[in-house]
N, C-alpha and C positions, 0 to 999 in steps of 0.2 A: 754535712758539718764532718771530719775527720773522728775518730773516737780513741786514736792509739795517739802514745807519744812520737813510735817512728811515723805515722802517716803525715803527722802535722810538719816535724820533721821535713819530711819530702815534700810537700807543699811549698815551703821557707824556701827549700834549695830548690825548686823547679821553679822559683821564681825568679831568681839569683839568675840561675842558667839563664832562663827566657831574655832576662832583661841584657844577660852578656852578649847572650847570641846577635840578639837582637841590633845592638849597640855595632860589632862587630862588621854585619851585615851589608846597613845603614853605611859604615863609613868607609865599606867595600863600593857601595852602589855609587857614591856621590865621588869617589876617586876615579871608577869609570867613568864617567857623567864629567869633569875635567879633564880627564887625558883622551877625551874623543874631539872634546876641541882642540888641544895641540895640532898645531900647522910645522912647528918649527920635529927634523926627522929626530935630530939630535935626544932634544931634549923628550920625546915620544921611546924613543927608543930608554933611555937611562928612566921614566919610570914606567914601563912596559914590564920590567925584571920585578919592580916591588909590586907590580896590579896582581904580575903574574902569582907572584907569593901569597898574596893573598888568598887571590881566591881558591887556591892549592888549601891553605888552610882550609877555608869555609869547607870545603869538599872533603877534607879529611876529620871533619870534625861532626861530618852531617850537617851542617846549615844548610849547603847546597847540596844538592843532585852532584855526581862524578860527569855526567855528561853533559848539568846544563856547563859546569866550568870548564869542560874542554872546548864546549861550542862557546863560548867568551872568549876564553885563551886566543881560539881559533880566529876568532873576528877582532881581535885587538893586533892581533899579528898582521895582519889583513890589512888592518888601517896605517900600522906601520909602514908596510911595504908601499903601502900606495901615496905616500907622501913623499913629497919631490926633495 
């Protein structure tokens, strides 16, 4: 167990940040899952901008790796292009 006040505070703040990161990551994953079920191109194009923004924010905060963000955005863009 931590012996210093600052270490106890760090434990508390780390837990809060972990919970926030987990929530944002899970929300983005759910949005991507629902996005992949879309079959109308116009709706998918609108959602793509929102999801791309979400993924970029995760990468910026180092919740996911930058390359993973790029790969996700590429796959989602290809999905939109394949819709009729």
